[in-house]
N, C-alpha and C positions, 0 to 999 in steps of 0.2 A: 504494500500500500504506500502511496506517495504522501508527502507532507505538504502543508500549506506554506508557501513562501511569504516571509514578512515583507510588507510594503513600507518604504521609507523614502525620504528625499526632499530636497528643496532646490528648485522651485516646484517640483511635482513628484508624485509617487512613482517608484519603480520597484520591482521585486529584488530582494536580496538573495542571490543564489538561485538554485533550481527549486522546482515545486510548482504546484498549482496556485492560482491566485485569481482574484476578481478586482478590477480597478475601473472606475468610471473615467471616461476621457476628459471630463472637466477637472479631474483631480490628478491626472497622469502628467508625467514630464514630457515636454515637447522640445524639439530642436528647431532652430531657425537659421536660414542661410539666405543672404540677400540675393543670391543667384538661383538657388535651388528650392526656395519656398520654405514652408513650415510643416513639420510632420511629428506624429506621435508613433513611435515604434513599439511601445509597450514593454520593451526589454530593459533590463538593468545592465550590469557588467557581464552577465552571462547571456549570450545570444541563444535564441531558440535554435536547436540543432537541425531541425528538419523543415520548418516552414517559417518564413519571414512574413510578418503582417504589420502594416502601418496604414494610417490615414494621413494623406498628404494634402495640404492646402497650397494652391498656386494662385498668385495674383496674375492678371492678364499679362502675358509675355514671359512669365517665369517658367523655367524648365525644371522638371522633377530631377533630372540627372543629365548625363551626357548620353547621346545616341549610342546604343550598344546591342549586343546579342549575347545570349548565354546558352549553355548546353542543358539548361533546366527550364521548365515552364514557369510562367508567371500569369497572373490574372488581375484585371483592373475593373472596378465598378465605379462609374461616376455617380457620386451621391448628390452633388449640387453643382450648378453652373455648367460651364462649357470648357472644353479643352481641345487642342489640336493634337492628333496622333500622327506622328511620323512613323510609318511602318514599311520596311523593305523598300525605301526610296519613294514612297507615296505619302500624300497628305490626306488625312481624313478628319472631319469635324465630329466630335463626340459631345453629347449633352446628357443631362440628368437621366439616370437609369440605363445608359448604354454600358454594355459589358464587352470588354476586349479580352479574349483568350489569346495569350501569346505562347505559341508552342515553341519548344526548344529550337534554337537557331534563327529565330525571327529578330531582325533588327528593329529597334523601336525606341521611342521616347515620347513623353506627354508634355505638353506646353499649355499653360493657362491661356484662356481666350475669353472673349465676351467682355462684359462690363462689370463683372464682380468676381470674387474669388471662386475657384473651382475646388471642390473636395472630392478626393478619389480614394477609395479603399483599394489597397495594393496587397496582393498575396503572392509570394514566390517560394518555390521549392528550394531547399538547401541540401547539399551533400558534400562529402569530403572531396569528391572529384569535380567540384564545381569549376567551370571555366567561363571566362568572360572575355569579350573582345570589343574594343572601341574602334570601329572602322571609320575612315575618313568619308564623310558624306557632304556633298555640296549643299543639299537640302537642309541638313542639320546645321551646317555652318551659317546658312542664311538666317536661321532662327536662333543663333547663338546657343545651340544645343549640341555642338559637335567638337571633335578634336581635329587638329591639323596634321597629326601624325598618328597612324594606327598603332595601337598598343594593347597588350593583354594584361597590363598592370594598372589597377585602379589608382595606385599612388602616383603613377606617371600621368594618367589622364587628368587627375584632379590636382596636380602639383601647384597650379596657379590659381586655384579656386579660393574664394574667401572662406574664412573659418566659420564653422557652425557654433552657435551658442545655445545653451539650455535656457528654456523660458517656461513660464507658467502657461497653462492651457489657454489657448485663444478660442476654444470650442464653447458654443457653436459659432461657426464663421458668420460674419456680418454680411448682409446683402444690401442692395439699394432700397 
C-alpha cells in the first residue's frame, strides 16, 4: 500500500517525495516564464516517472516551449481560449475543447492566440528511453517558437531562454 505525500511550499503547495496526494490548482505552485507562459506541473522535487501532467496558460503570442518531436506520445486539451498549433510544418487554429493527440515522432508546439489567455491541459508519457529533438523549422522561427540549430539536448535548445520563477497560483485565468 502506498502512503500519502505531505504537501508543503511557498508560494504554492507541492508534494514532498513520492506518494499519492490531492492538491487544488488554486493552492498549487506554478512557474512563470516571460517567453514560455505560466504553468502548474503538480510535481515537487520528485518528477512523476511515467506521465507528465500540467496546465499551461499562454498569453497571445507566447509559446509553450520550442518546436520539437519526441519518441513518446503527448496529449493536449484546450480548456479556455485559443491557440495556434504548429504540427509537422503546418499551422492549425485550436479553440476551447479541441483535443490534439500527438503521436510519437510528431513535430509540434502550441502558441497562445486570440484576445485572452489560453489554458491547455498537457499530458505526456515518460520513460527512461525518452528522446527529444528540436529541429530547425522556418514556420516555428516565424512564430519565435523554434531553434536555429537542430539539437537533441534541451539544455542547448533553451540555453538563451529567460529563467522561470515560482509564483502563487494565477488560477482561474482572467478573461475579457
